[in-house]
C-alpha positions as CSV (number, residue, x, y, z in Angstrom):
1,M,99.1,127.6,49.1
2,T,97.7,125.9,46.0
3,I,98.9,122.7,44.5
4,D,100.2,124.6,41.5
5,E,102.2,126.9,43.8
6,K,103.6,123.9,45.7
7,L,104.6,122.2,42.4
8,L,106.2,125.4,41.2
9,L,108.3,125.7,44.4
10,I,109.5,122.1,44.1
11,E,110.3,122.6,40.4
12,Q,112.3,125.8,41.2
13,V,114.3,124.1,44.0
14,L,115.0,121.1,41.7
15,D,115.8,123.4,38.8
16,V,113.5,121.6,36.4
17,E,111.3,123.1,33.7
18,R,108.0,124.6,34.7
19,D,105.0,122.3,34.5
20,T,107.4,119.2,34.4
21,L,106.2,117.8,37.7
22,T,102.8,116.5,38.7
23,E,101.7,115.1,42.0
24,D,102.1,111.6,40.5
25,T,105.7,112.1,39.4
26,M,107.9,109.4,40.8
27,L,110.9,111.1,42.4
28,D,113.3,108.4,41.4
29,T,112.6,109.4,37.8
30,V,113.8,113.0,38.4
31,P,117.6,113.2,38.0
32,Q,117.9,116.2,40.1
33,W,116.3,114.4,43.2
34,D,119.5,113.9,45.1
35,S,120.6,114.5,48.7
36,L,121.8,118.1,48.0
37,N,118.4,119.1,46.5
38,I,116.6,117.3,49.3
39,L,118.5,119.5,51.7
40,N,117.7,122.6,49.5
41,L,114.1,121.7,49.6
42,Q,114.1,121.2,53.3
43,I,115.6,124.7,53.7
44,E,112.9,126.2,51.5
45,L,110.1,124.3,53.3
46,T,111.2,125.3,56.8
47,A,110.0,128.9,56.1
48,I,106.5,127.4,55.6
49,R,106.7,124.4,58.0
50,P,109.6,124.4,60.5
51,D,109.4,120.8,61.4
52,V,110.0,119.3,57.9
53,S,112.9,116.9,58.2
54,F,115.4,115.8,55.7
55,D,114.5,112.1,56.5
56,A,110.9,112.7,55.9
57,L,111.6,114.3,52.5
58,H,114.1,111.5,51.6
59,E,111.4,108.9,52.3
60,C,109.0,110.4,49.8
61,L,108.4,108.4,46.6
62,I,106.2,110.8,44.7
63,V,105.9,114.5,44.4
64,G,102.5,114.5,45.9
65,E,103.9,113.2,49.3
66,I,106.1,116.3,49.4
67,C,103.1,118.6,48.6
68,A,101.1,117.0,51.4
69,M,103.8,118.1,53.9
70,F,103.1,121.8,53.4
């Protein structure tokens, strides 16, 4: 999966406009980054990497850290 595909997946789950996020985007600046969307992202990512945990996602500070997980 390319970085663009990963960013698109994250944007879709967070329901933000396409091409809004970069690997350097700070998650605390994204209003949609909340516990419900972290859980939604975990559900999506388990299809790719079953061992992704809610806690690991919650600890991420930038989008690039999420991309590195899958």
